[in-house]
SEMIMI-644664 format. One record per atom (N, C-alpha, C, O): residue number from 1; residue in three letters; chain; atom name; x, y, z. Coordinates in nm, 4 decimals. Layout:
% SEMIMI-644664
i,aa,ch,at,u,v,w
NUM,ALA,A,CA,X,Y,Z;
...
END
This chain:
% SEMIMI-644664
i,aa,ch,at,u,v,w
1,UNK,A,N,0.0816,-0.1194,0.0000;
1,UNK,A,CA,0.0000,0.0000,0.0000;
1,UNK,A,C,0.0861,0.1260,0.0000;
1,UNK,A,O,0.0431,0.2303,0.0492;
2,UNK,A,N,0.2028,0.1176,-0.0526;
2,UNK,A,CA,0.2927,0.2319,-0.0527;
2,UNK,A,C,0.2434,0.3444,-0.1429;
2,UNK,A,O,0.2902,0.4574,-0.1287;
3,UNK,A,N,0.1514,0.3185,-0.2347;
3,UNK,A,CA,0.1011,0.4222,-0.3240;
3,UNK,A,C,-0.0001,0.5145,-0.2549;
3,UNK,A,O,-0.0395,0.6161,-0.3121;
4,UNK,A,N,-0.0417,0.4808,-0.1350;
4,UNK,A,CA,-0.1375,0.5626,-0.0619;
4,UNK,A,C,-0.0675,0.6801,0.0060;
4,UNK,A,O,0.0476,0.6693,0.0483;
5,UNK,A,N,-0.1379,0.7913,0.0158;
5,UNK,A,CA,-0.0869,0.9088,0.0867;
5,UNK,A,C,-0.1444,0.9048,0.2288;
5,UNK,A,O,-0.2626,0.9318,0.2496;
6,UNK,A,N,-0.0595,0.8709,0.3256;
6,UNK,A,CA,-0.1027,0.8556,0.4639;
6,UNK,A,C,-0.1020,0.9903,0.5348;
6,UNK,A,O,-0.0076,1.0681,0.5218;
7,UNK,A,N,-0.2089,1.0169,0.6103;
7,UNK,A,CA,-0.2237,1.1415,0.6835;
7,UNK,A,C,-0.2250,1.1096,0.8327;
7,UNK,A,O,-0.3004,1.0236,0.8782;
8,UNK,A,N,-0.1416,1.1791,0.9072;
8,UNK,A,CA,-0.1303,1.1580,1.0512;
8,UNK,A,C,-0.2424,1.2302,1.1259;
8,UNK,A,O,-0.2827,1.3399,1.0871;
9,UNK,A,N,-0.2916,1.1697,1.2307;
9,UNK,A,CA,-0.3941,1.2312,1.3129;
9,UNK,A,C,-0.3429,1.3608,1.3746;
9,UNK,A,O,-0.2276,1.3683,1.4173;
10,UNK,A,N,-0.4276,1.4619,1.3792;
10,UNK,A,CA,-0.3892,1.5894,1.4402;
10,UNK,A,C,-0.3767,1.5784,1.5915;
10,UNK,A,O,-0.3227,1.6687,1.6554;
11,UNK,A,N,-0.4255,1.4700,1.6497;
11,UNK,A,CA,-0.4156,1.4478,1.7938;
11,UNK,A,C,-0.2866,1.3754,1.8312;
11,UNK,A,O,-0.2607,1.3547,1.9497;
12,UNK,A,N,-0.2065,1.3371,1.7349;
12,UNK,A,CA,-0.0815,1.2667,1.7601;
12,UNK,A,C,0.0293,1.3660,1.7931;
12,UNK,A,O,0.0225,1.4834,1.7568;
13,UNK,A,N,0.1299,1.3171,1.8615;
13,UNK,A,CA,0.2447,1.4020,1.8925;
13,UNK,A,C,0.3163,1.4436,1.7652;
13,UNK,A,O,0.3125,1.3727,1.6647;
14,UNK,A,N,0.3802,1.5570,1.7699;
14,UNK,A,CA,0.4468,1.6083,1.6505;
14,UNK,A,C,0.5895,1.5586,1.6360;
14,UNK,A,O,0.6491,1.5737,1.5293;
15,UNK,A,N,0.6461,1.4991,1.7416;
15,UNK,A,CA,0.7848,1.4535,1.7324;
15,UNK,A,C,0.7950,1.3147,1.6693;
15,UNK,A,O,0.7023,1.2341,1.6774;
16,UNK,A,N,0.9079,1.2892,1.6074;
16,UNK,A,CA,0.9334,1.1629,1.5377;
16,UNK,A,C,0.9244,1.0459,1.6358;
16,UNK,A,O,0.9724,1.0555,1.7487;
17,UNK,A,N,0.8641,0.9381,1.5935;
17,UNK,A,CA,0.8555,0.8196,1.6763;
17,UNK,A,C,0.7315,0.8120,1.7630;
17,UNK,A,O,0.7107,0.7118,1.8315;
18,UNK,A,N,0.6486,0.9154,1.7618;
18,UNK,A,CA,0.5273,0.9103,1.8420;
18,UNK,A,C,0.4248,0.8207,1.7723;
18,UNK,A,O,0.4042,0.8306,1.6514;
19,UNK,A,N,0.3621,0.7347,1.8490;
19,UNK,A,CA,0.2613,0.6446,1.7933;
19,UNK,A,C,0.1364,0.7235,1.7577;
19,UNK,A,O,0.0949,0.8128,1.8315;
20,UNK,A,N,0.0776,0.6900,1.6451;
20,UNK,A,CA,-0.0427,0.7601,1.6043;
20,UNK,A,C,-0.1214,0.6750,1.5047;
20,UNK,A,O,-0.0737,0.5742,1.4525;
21,UNK,A,N,-0.2419,0.7201,1.4818;
21,UNK,A,CA,-0.3271,0.6593,1.3811;
21,UNK,A,C,-0.3097,0.7398,1.2535;
21,UNK,A,O,-0.3081,0.8629,1.2566;
22,UNK,A,N,-0.2966,0.6697,1.1405;
22,UNK,A,CA,-0.2845,0.7347,1.0108;
22,UNK,A,C,-0.3991,0.6892,0.9221;
22,UNK,A,O,-0.4452,0.5756,0.9335;
23,UNK,A,N,-0.4451,0.7757,0.8348;
23,UNK,A,CA,-0.5591,0.7511,0.7473;
23,UNK,A,C,-0.5204,0.7815,0.6040;
23,UNK,A,O,-0.4484,0.8777,0.5775;
24,UNK,A,N,-0.5685,0.6987,0.5110;
24,UNK,A,CA,-0.5445,0.7223,0.3684;
24,UNK,A,C,-0.6717,0.6917,0.2898;
24,UNK,A,O,-0.7459,0.5990,0.3222;
25,UNK,A,N,-0.6952,0.7713,0.1866;
25,UNK,A,CA,-0.8079,0.7479,0.0969;
25,UNK,A,C,-0.7618,0.6563,-0.0146;
25,UNK,A,O,-0.6590,0.6808,-0.0777;
26,UNK,A,N,-0.8375,0.5513,-0.0384;
26,UNK,A,CA,-0.8055,0.4590,-0.1461;
26,UNK,A,C,-0.8962,0.4816,-0.2648;
26,UNK,A,O,-0.9604,0.5860,-0.2766;
27,UNK,A,N,-0.9010,0.3849,-0.3509;
27,UNK,A,CA,-0.9859,0.3924,-0.4695;
27,UNK,A,C,-1.1330,0.3970,-0.4296;
27,UNK,A,O,-1.1750,0.3313,-0.3344;
28,UNK,A,N,-1.2086,0.4738,-0.5023;
28,UNK,A,CA,-1.3537,0.4864,-0.4842;
28,UNK,A,C,-1.3876,0.5248,-0.3411;
28,UNK,A,O,-1.3490,0.6323,-0.2951;
29,UNK,A,N,-1.4586,0.4392,-0.2710;
29,UNK,A,CA,-1.5126,0.4689,-0.1385;
29,UNK,A,C,-1.4365,0.3955,-0.0280;
29,UNK,A,O,-1.4942,0.3686,0.0773;
30,UNK,A,N,-1.3108,0.3627,-0.0482;
30,UNK,A,CA,-1.2349,0.2848,0.0499;
30,UNK,A,C,-1.1426,0.3767,0.1298;
30,UNK,A,O,-1.0721,0.4605,0.0736;
31,UNK,A,N,-1.1443,0.3592,0.2613;
31,UNK,A,CA,-1.0544,0.4315,0.3513;
31,UNK,A,C,-0.9687,0.3294,0.4242;
31,UNK,A,O,-1.0154,0.2207,0.4584;
32,UNK,A,N,-0.8420,0.3654,0.4479;
32,UNK,A,CA,-0.7469,0.2752,0.5118;
32,UNK,A,C,-0.6957,0.3404,0.6399;
32,UNK,A,O,-0.6707,0.4609,0.6437;
33,UNK,A,N,-0.6804,0.2592,0.7450;
33,UNK,A,CA,-0.6258,0.3059,0.8711;
33,UNK,A,C,-0.5088,0.2171,0.9089;
33,UNK,A,O,-0.5067,0.0982,0.8771;
34,UNK,A,N,-0.4104,0.2766,0.9777;
34,UNK,A,CA,-0.2983,0.1987,1.0283;
34,UNK,A,C,-0.2421,0.2678,1.1518;
34,UNK,A,O,-0.2646,0.3868,1.1738;
35,UNK,A,N,-0.1698,0.1926,1.2308;
35,UNK,A,CA,-0.0988,0.2443,1.3471;
35,UNK,A,C,0.0440,0.2717,1.3028;
35,UNK,A,O,0.1061,0.1868,1.2388;
36,UNK,A,N,0.0965,0.3878,1.3355;
36,UNK,A,CA,0.2276,0.4269,1.2844;
36,UNK,A,C,0.3411,0.3358,1.3302;
36,UNK,A,O,0.4414,0.3227,1.2601;
37,UNK,A,N,0.3268,0.2721,1.4475;
37,UNK,A,CA,0.4361,0.1870,1.4936;
37,UNK,A,C,0.4342,0.0484,1.4297;
37,UNK,A,O,0.5275,-0.0292,1.4501;
38,UNK,A,N,0.3302,0.0154,1.3526;
38,UNK,A,CA,0.3258,-0.1101,1.2760;
38,UNK,A,C,0.2527,-0.0841,1.1440;
38,UNK,A,O,0.1407,-0.1318,1.1257;
39,UNK,A,N,0.3141,-0.0093,1.0516;
39,UNK,A,CA,0.2455,0.0335,0.9297;
39,UNK,A,C,0.2138,-0.0785,0.8311;
39,UNK,A,O,0.1425,-0.0553,0.7335;
40,UNK,A,N,0.2650,-0.1992,0.8540;
40,UNK,A,CA,0.2345,-0.3088,0.7624;
40,UNK,A,C,0.0942,-0.3649,0.7851;
40,UNK,A,O,0.0422,-0.4372,0.7002;
41,UNK,A,N,0.0331,-0.3324,0.8981;
41,UNK,A,CA,-0.1024,-0.3793,0.9294;
41,UNK,A,C,-0.1999,-0.2657,0.9044;
41,UNK,A,O,-0.1892,-0.1592,0.9650;
42,UNK,A,N,-0.2953,-0.2888,0.8147;
42,UNK,A,CA,-0.3947,-0.1862,0.7830;
42,UNK,A,C,-0.5354,-0.2412,0.7963;
42,UNK,A,O,-0.5581,-0.3618,0.7862;
43,UNK,A,N,-0.6283,-0.1518,0.8190;
43,UNK,A,CA,-0.7710,-0.1842,0.8210;
43,UNK,A,C,-0.8340,-0.1043,0.7086;
43,UNK,A,O,-0.8075,0.0151,0.6949;
44,UNK,A,N,-0.9162,-0.1680,0.6290;
44,UNK,A,CA,-0.9842,-0.1005,0.5187;
44,UNK,A,C,-1.1347,-0.1067,0.5403;
44,UNK,A,O,-1.1883,-0.2094,0.5819;
45,UNK,A,N,-1.2019,0.0034,0.5119;
45,UNK,A,CA,-1.3458,0.0099,0.5308;
45,UNK,A,C,-1.4040,0.1155,0.4370;
45,UNK,A,O,-1.3300,0.1851,0.3674;
46,UNK,A,N,-1.5347,0.1266,0.4356;
46,UNK,A,CA,-1.5995,0.2290,0.3533;
46,UNK,A,C,-1.6022,0.3620,0.4278;
46,UNK,A,O,-1.5859,0.3663,0.5498;
47,UNK,A,N,-1.6226,0.4685,0.3545;
47,UNK,A,CA,-1.6320,0.6011,0.4144;
47,UNK,A,C,-1.7482,0.6075,0.5129;
47,UNK,A,O,-1.7342,0.6636,0.6216;
48,UNK,A,N,-1.8618,0.5510,0.4763;
48,UNK,A,CA,-1.9804,0.5550,0.5627;
48,UNK,A,C,-1.9566,0.4793,0.6933;
48,UNK,A,O,-1.9962,0.5265,0.7999;
49,UNK,A,N,-1.8931,0.3638,0.6863;
49,UNK,A,CA,-1.8672,0.2858,0.8083;
49,UNK,A,C,-1.7646,0.3548,0.8963;
49,UNK,A,O,-1.7776,0.3526,1.0187;
50,UNK,A,N,-1.6638,0.4155,0.8375;
50,UNK,A,CA,-1.5647,0.4883,0.9154;
50,UNK,A,C,-1.6304,0.6086,0.9829;
50,UNK,A,O,-1.6052,0.6349,1.1005;
51,UNK,A,N,-1.7132,0.6806,0.9106;
51,UNK,A,CA,-1.7842,0.7954,0.9669;
51,UNK,A,C,-1.8719,0.7525,1.0845;
51,UNK,A,O,-1.8730,0.8192,1.1879;
52,UNK,A,N,-1.9451,0.6424,1.0700;
52,UNK,A,CA,-2.0307,0.5931,1.1780;
52,UNK,A,C,-1.9480,0.5553,1.3007;
52,UNK,A,O,-1.9877,0.5841,1.4136;
53,UNK,A,N,-1.8337,0.4910,1.2792;
53,UNK,A,CA,-1.7461,0.4534,1.3903;
53,UNK,A,C,-1.6938,0.5780,1.4626;
53,UNK,A,O,-1.6977,0.5846,1.5855;
54,UNK,A,N,-1.6451,0.6763,1.3868;
54,UNK,A,CA,-1.5897,0.7962,1.4482;
54,UNK,A,C,-1.6954,0.8752,1.5249;
54,UNK,A,O,-1.6683,0.9248,1.6342;
55,UNK,A,N,-1.8140,0.8871,1.4692;
55,UNK,A,CA,-1.9224,0.9568,1.5397;
55,UNK,A,C,-1.9599,0.8834,1.6679;
55,UNK,A,O,-1.9865,0.9468,1.7700;
56,UNK,A,N,-1.9623,0.7507,1.6636;
56,UNK,A,CA,-1.9931,0.6715,1.7832;
56,UNK,A,C,-1.8850,0.6873,1.8892;
56,UNK,A,O,-1.9152,0.6993,2.0080;
57,UNK,A,N,-1.7588,0.6872,1.8463;
57,UNK,A,CA,-1.6482,0.7046,1.9410;
57,UNK,A,C,-1.6545,0.8431,2.0050;
57,UNK,A,O,-1.6352,0.8562,2.1258;
58,UNK,A,N,-1.6812,0.9458,1.9258;
58,UNK,A,CA,-1.6914,1.0813,1.9793;
58,UNK,A,C,-1.8094,1.0952,2.0762;
58,UNK,A,O,-1.8036,1.1746,2.1701;
59,UNK,A,N,-1.9152,1.0186,2.0535;
59,UNK,A,CA,-2.0334,1.0242,2.1386;
59,UNK,A,C,-2.0142,0.9411,2.2659;
59,UNK,A,O,-2.1015,0.9417,2.3526;
60,UNK,A,N,-1.9029,0.8705,2.2787;
60,UNK,A,CA,-1.8749,0.7934,2.3995;
60,UNK,A,C,-1.9363,0.6545,2.4032;
60,UNK,A,O,-1.9432,0.5925,2.5093;
61,UNK,A,N,-1.9803,0.6057,2.2899;
61,UNK,A,CA,-2.0488,0.4755,2.2874;
61,UNK,A,C,-1.9561,0.3574,2.3179;
61,UNK,A,O,-2.0040,0.2468,2.3423;
62,UNK,A,N,-1.8240,0.3792,2.3168;
62,UNK,A,CA,-1.7304,0.2708,2.3457;
62,UNK,A,C,-1.6562,0.2926,2.4779;
62,UNK,A,O,-1.5655,0.2163,2.5110;
63,UNK,A,N,-1.6939,0.3959,2.5531;
63,UNK,A,CA,-1.6247,0.4292,2.6761;
63,UNK,A,C,-1.6260,0.3146,2.7776;
63,UNK,A,O,-1.5325,0.3011,2.8566;
64,UNK,A,N,-1.7290,0.2338,2.7761;
64,UNK,A,CA,-1.7379,0.1233,2.8721;
64,UNK,A,C,-1.6323,0.0146,2.8458;
64,UNK,A,O,-1.6114,-0.0724,2.9304;
65,UNK,A,N,-1.5668,0.0188,2.7315;
65,UNK,A,CA,-1.4659,-0.0818,2.6974;
65,UNK,A,C,-1.3287,-0.0489,2.7553;
65,UNK,A,O,-1.2395,-0.1336,2.7537;
66,UNK,A,N,-1.3107,0.0712,2.8059;
66,UNK,A,CA,-1.1803,0.1088,2.8611;
66,UNK,A,C,-1.1756,0.0964,3.0103;
66,UNK,A,O,-1.0725,0.1245,3.0714;
END
């Protein structure tokens, strides 16, 4: 997936080596996520599913898991 343009989360540290979530837009409606400390592992999903997940996380729907 080296052809993808990975974007670092704005909530991640700015110094080199800080772990963060990165996001890339793929072909059509596909979005890719990866953790910066293990970039060989990616998760791919649709824009709508990613949006639903992010809205749910922001609303605290997964807080009971921590």
